[in-house]
SENU-453133 format. One line per field, with one value per residue: residue in one letter; x, y, z of N, C-alpha, C in turn. Coordinates in steps of 0.2 Angstrom, whole numbers, m for minus. Each point is the difference from the previous one (the first is absolute). Example, Ala and Ser with C-alpha at 12.3 -4.5 7.8 and 13.67 -1.06 7.14 Angstrom:
BEGIN
res <- c(a; s) .
n.u <- c(66; m2) .
n.v <- c(m28; 5) .
n.w <- c(39; m4) .
ca.u <- c(m4; 4) .
ca.v <- c(6; 6) .
ca.w <- c(0; 1) .
c.u <- c(4; m4) .
c.v <- c(6; 5) .
c.w <- c(0; 3) .
//
This chain:
BEGIN
res <- c(m; s; r; l; l; v; l; p; l; l; a; l; l; v; n; t; a; s; f; a; e; t; a; d; r; e; k; p; m; n; i; v; a; d; n; c; v; a; d; q; k; t; q; q; s; t; c; t; g; n; v; v; v; t; q; g; t; m; v; m; r; a; d; k; v; v; m; r; q; d; a; e; g; k; q; f; a; k; g; d; g; r; p; v; r; f; k; q; k; l; d; s; g; e; m; l; d; a; e; s; l; h; f; d; y; d; e; a; k; g; e; m; v; l; i; d; k; a; w; v; k; k; g; q; d; i; v; m; g; d; t; i; t; y; n; l; n; t; e; y; y; q; a; q; s; k; p; g; s; r; v; n; i; t; i; n; p; k; k; k; d; a; a; k) .
n.u <- c(307; m6; 2; m3; m4; m4; m3; m2; 6; 0; m3; 5; 3; m3; m4; m4; 1; 6; m4; 3; m3; m5; m2; 7; m1; m5; 5; m2; 4; 4; 2; 5; 1; 6; m1; m5; 2; m6; m1; m5; 3; 6; m4; 5; 3; 4; 1; 3; 5; 3; 0; m6; m1; m6; m2; m6; 3; 1; 7; 1; 7; 0; 6; m2; m7; 1; m6; m3; m5; m2; m2; 3; 4; 4; 3; 4; 6; 4; 5; 2; 5; 2; m3; m3; m4; m1; m6; m2; m6; 1; m3; 6; 1; 5; 6; 0; 6; 1; 6; 1; 5; m3; m6; m4; m6; m3; m6; 1; 7; m2; 4; 3; 4; 4; 3; 6; 4; m3; m5; m2; m4; m1; m2; 3; m4; 6; m2; 7; 0; 3; m4; m6; m3; m6; m3; m4; 0; 6; 2; 3; 5; 4; 5; 3; 6; 4; 4; 3; m7; m3; m5; m3; m1; m4; m1; m3; 1; m6; m2; 2; m6; 1; m6; 4) .
n.v <- c(m35; 3; 4; m4; 5; m5; 5; m4; 2; 0; m5; 1; 1; m5; 1; m5; 3; 0; m2; 1; 6; m4; 6; 1; m7; 3; 5; 6; m2; 5; 1; 3; 2; 1; m6; m2; m6; 0; m7; 2; m2; 1; 6; 3; 3; 4; 2; 6; 1; 1; m7; 2; m5; 2; m3; 4; m4; m5; 2; 0; 1; 0; m2; m7; 0; m7; 2; m6; m1; m5; m5; m2; 5; m5; 4; 2; 1; 3; 2; 5; 2; 6; m3; m5; 4; m4; 2; m3; 2; m3; m5; m1; 3; m5; 3; m3; 1; 0; m3; 0; m3; m6; m1; m6; 2; m5; 3; m4; 1; 7; 2; 3; 1; 1; 3; m2; 0; m5; 4; m3; 5; m2; 6; m3; m4; m4; m2; m2; 0; m4; m5; 3; m6; 3; m5; 4; m6; m2; 6; m4; 2; 2; 1; 3; m3; 4; m4; m1; 0; 4; m3; 6; m2; 5; m4; 6; 0; m3; 6; m1; m1; 6; m1; m5) .
n.w <- c(386; m1; 5; 3; 2; 3; 2; 5; 2; m7; 3; 4; m5; m3; 6; 2; 5; m4; m4; m6; m1; 2; 2; 1; 0; 3; 2; m4; m5; 2; m6; 2; m6; m1; m1; m3; m2; m2; 1; m2; m6; 2; 1; m4; 5; m3; 6; m2; 4; 6; 0; 1; 4; 0; 5; 2; 5; m5; 1; m6; 1; m7; m3; 1; m2; m1; m2; 2; m3; 3; m3; 5; m3; 0; 5; m4; 3; m4; 3; m2; 4; 2; 5; 1; 2; 5; 1; 6; 2; 6; 1; 3; m6; 1; m2; m6; 0; m6; m2; m7; m4; 1; m3; 2; m2; 3; m2; m5; 1; 0; m5; 4; m5; 5; m5; 2; 5; 1; 3; 5; 1; 6; 1; 5; m3; m2; m7; m1; m6; m4; 2; 0; 1; m2; 3; m4; m2; 0; m2; m4; 3; m5; 4; m5; 0; m3; m4; 6; 0; 5; 2; 0; 6; 1; 5; 1; 6; 1; 0; 6; 1; 1; m3; m3) .
ca.u <- c(m7; m2; m2; m7; m3; m7; m1; m7; 0; m2; m7; 0; 1; m7; m4; m7; m4; 2; 2; m3; m7; m3; m5; 3; 0; m6; 0; 3; 7; 2; 7; 2; 7; 2; m2; m3; m3; m5; m2; m7; m1; 4; m1; 6; 2; 6; 1; 6; 1; m4; m6; m3; m6; m4; m6; m1; 6; 6; 3; 6; 3; 5; 2; m3; m4; m4; m6; m4; m6; m1; m7; m4; 0; 6; 5; 8; 4; 8; 3; 7; 1; 6; m3; m8; m2; m7; m3; m7; m3; m2; m7; 2; 1; 7; 2; 5; 5; 5; 4; 5; 1; m5; m5; m4; m6; m4; m6; m2; 3; 0; 7; 4; 7; 4; 6; 6; 0; m7; m1; m7; 0; m6; 2; 8; 3; 2; 3; 4; 3; 1; m6; m5; m6; m6; m6; m5; m6; 2; 4; 6; 6; 6; 5; 5; 6; 5; 6; 4; m4; m4; m6; 0; m7; 0; m7; 0; m5; m6; 0; m5; m5; 1; m6; m1) .
ca.v <- c(m1; 5; m1; 0; 0; 0; 1; 0; 6; 5; 1; 6; 6; 1; m5; 0; 6; 6; m1; 6; 1; m5; 3; 3; m4; 1; 7; 1; 1; 6; 0; 6; m1; 4; m3; m6; m3; m5; m4; m3; m6; m4; 2; 2; 7; 2; 7; 2; 7; 2; m3; m1; m4; 0; m4; 0; 3; m2; 5; m3; 5; m3; 3; m3; m6; m4; m4; m3; m4; m6; 0; m1; 6; 0; 5; m2; 7; 0; 7; 2; 6; 2; m6; m1; 1; m2; 2; m2; 0; m6; m1; 2; 7; 2; 1; m5; 2; m5; 2; m4; 3; m3; m3; m4; m1; m5; m1; m7; m3; 4; 0; 6; m1; 6; m3; 5; 5; 0; 0; 1; 3; 1; 3; 0; m7; 1; m6; 2; m5; 1; m2; m1; m2; 0; m3; 4; m4; m4; 5; m3; 3; m4; 4; m4; 4; m3; m3; 5; 5; m3; 3; 4; 1; 4; 0; 3; m2; 4; 4; m2; 4; 3; 0; m6) .
ca.w <- c(2; 5; 7; 1; 7; 0; 7; 2; 4; m4; 1; 5; m4; m3; 3; m3; 2; m3; m7; m4; 1; m5; m5; m6; m6; m3; m2; m7; m1; m4; m2; m3; m2; m6; m6; 0; m6; 2; m6; 3; m3; 4; 7; 3; 0; 2; 3; 1; 3; 6; 0; 7; 0; 6; 1; 7; 4; m3; m5; m3; m5; m3; m6; m6; 2; m5; 3; m4; 3; m4; m2; 7; 4; 5; m2; 0; m1; 1; 0; 2; 2; 4; 0; 0; 7; 2; 7; 0; 6; 2; 3; 7; 0; m1; m7; m2; m5; m3; m5; m4; m7; m4; 3; m4; 3; m3; 4; m1; 6; 6; 2; m2; 0; 0; m2; 0; 6; 3; 7; 2; 7; 4; 7; 1; m2; m7; m3; m5; m4; m7; m2; 5; m2; 5; m2; 3; 2; 6; 4; 1; m3; m1; m2; m3; m1; m5; 4; 3; 4; 4; 2; 7; 3; 6; 3; 7; 5; 0; 6; 5; 1; 6; 4; 3) .
c.u <- c(m1; m2; m8; m2; m7; m2; m7; 0; m2; m8; m1; 0; m7; m4; m7; m4; 2; 3; m3; m7; m3; m5; 4; 0; m7; m1; 3; 7; 1; 7; 2; 8; 2; m2; m3; m3; m4; m2; m7; m1; 4; m1; 7; 2; 7; 1; 7; 1; m4; m7; m3; m6; m3; m6; m1; 5; 6; 2; 7; 3; 6; 2; m4; m4; m4; m6; m4; m6; m1; m8; m5; 0; 6; 5; 7; 3; 7; 2; 7; 0; 7; m2; m8; m2; m8; m2; m7; m2; m2; m7; 1; 0; 7; 1; 5; 4; 4; 3; 4; 1; m4; m5; m4; m6; m4; m6; m3; 3; m1; 7; 4; 8; 4; 7; 6; m1; m7; 0; m8; 0; m7; 2; 7; 2; 1; 3; 4; 3; 0; m7; m5; m6; m5; m6; m6; m6; 2; 4; 7; 6; 5; 6; 7; 6; 4; 6; 4; m3; m5; m7; 0; m7; 1; m8; 1; m5; m6; 0; m6; m5; 1; m6; m1; 4) .
c.v <- c(6; m2; 1; 0; 1; 1; 1; 7; 6; 2; 5; 6; 1; m5; 0; 6; 6; m1; 6; 0; m4; 4; 3; m4; 1; 7; 0; 2; 6; 0; 7; m1; 5; m3; m7; m3; m6; m4; m3; m7; m5; 1; 1; 7; 1; 7; 1; 7; 2; m3; 0; m4; 0; m5; 0; 4; m1; 5; m4; 5; m4; 3; m3; m6; m2; m4; m3; m4; m6; m1; m1; 7; 0; 5; m2; 6; m2; 7; 1; 7; 1; 3; 0; 1; m1; 3; m2; 0; m7; 0; 3; 8; 2; 0; m5; 3; m5; 4; m5; 3; m3; m4; m4; m2; m5; m1; m7; m4; 3; 1; 7; m2; 7; m2; 5; 5; 1; 1; 2; 3; 1; 3; 0; m7; 1; m7; 3; m7; 1; m1; m1; m2; 0; m3; 4; m5; m4; 5; m3; 3; m5; 5; m4; 5; m3; m3; 6; 6; m4; 4; 3; 1; 3; 0; 3; m3; 4; 4; m3; 5; 3; 0; m7; m1) .
c.w <- c(5; 6; 1; 7; 0; 7; 2; 5; m3; 1; 5; m4; m3; 2; m3; 2; m4; m7; m4; 0; m5; m4; m6; m6; m4; m3; m7; 1; m4; m2; m3; m2; m6; m6; 1; m6; 2; m7; 3; m2; 5; 8; 4; m1; 3; 1; 2; 2; 5; 1; 7; m1; 7; 0; 7; 4; m3; m5; m2; m5; m3; m7; m6; 3; m6; 4; m6; 4; m4; m1; 6; 4; 5; m3; 1; m1; 2; 0; 2; 3; 3; 6; m2; 7; 1; 6; 0; 7; 2; 3; 7; 1; m1; m7; m1; m6; m3; m6; m3; m6; m5; 4; m5; 4; m4; 4; 0; 6; 6; 3; m2; 2; 0; m2; 0; 5; 3; 7; 1; 8; 2; 7; 0; m2; m7; m2; m6; m4; m7; m3; 6; m4; 5; m3; 3; 3; 7; 5; 2; m4; m1; m2; m2; m1; m6; 4; 2; 3; 4; 1; 7; 2; 7; 3; 7; 5; 0; 7; 5; 2; 8; 5; 4; 6) .
//
């Protein structure tokens, strides 16, 4: 049975004032890769080799990404890399970095799952685990570890304002 750690403290890592730039979701997505196969009938694309996906401030780099869109326009993506790397500017102006060997994105659920050797970093704060699930709508993190390993979270104290 996997060890599970659900931490409200992770709200300190990504709080309501600093989630990914909300405007990014409304911007066009650009995909660059060595090879892409698209099926317009099924609305599915498979891109391989040095895949770079950008949407607004979000940049993702992977070895393989499979994307599809449902009839309602919701997007779904899965990918693999050695590792997959994510970078995105937050509404606060800070950068959020993340990495894992696999990912699964479900816009309908508003959920991003980073799988295998996953970590998320904001400033000096970092969450590491075998699987990290983030709900984009509720800003709720869940970090899990496999049997025999543990979740690791580092939250640094906020610097006090010297002017006060």
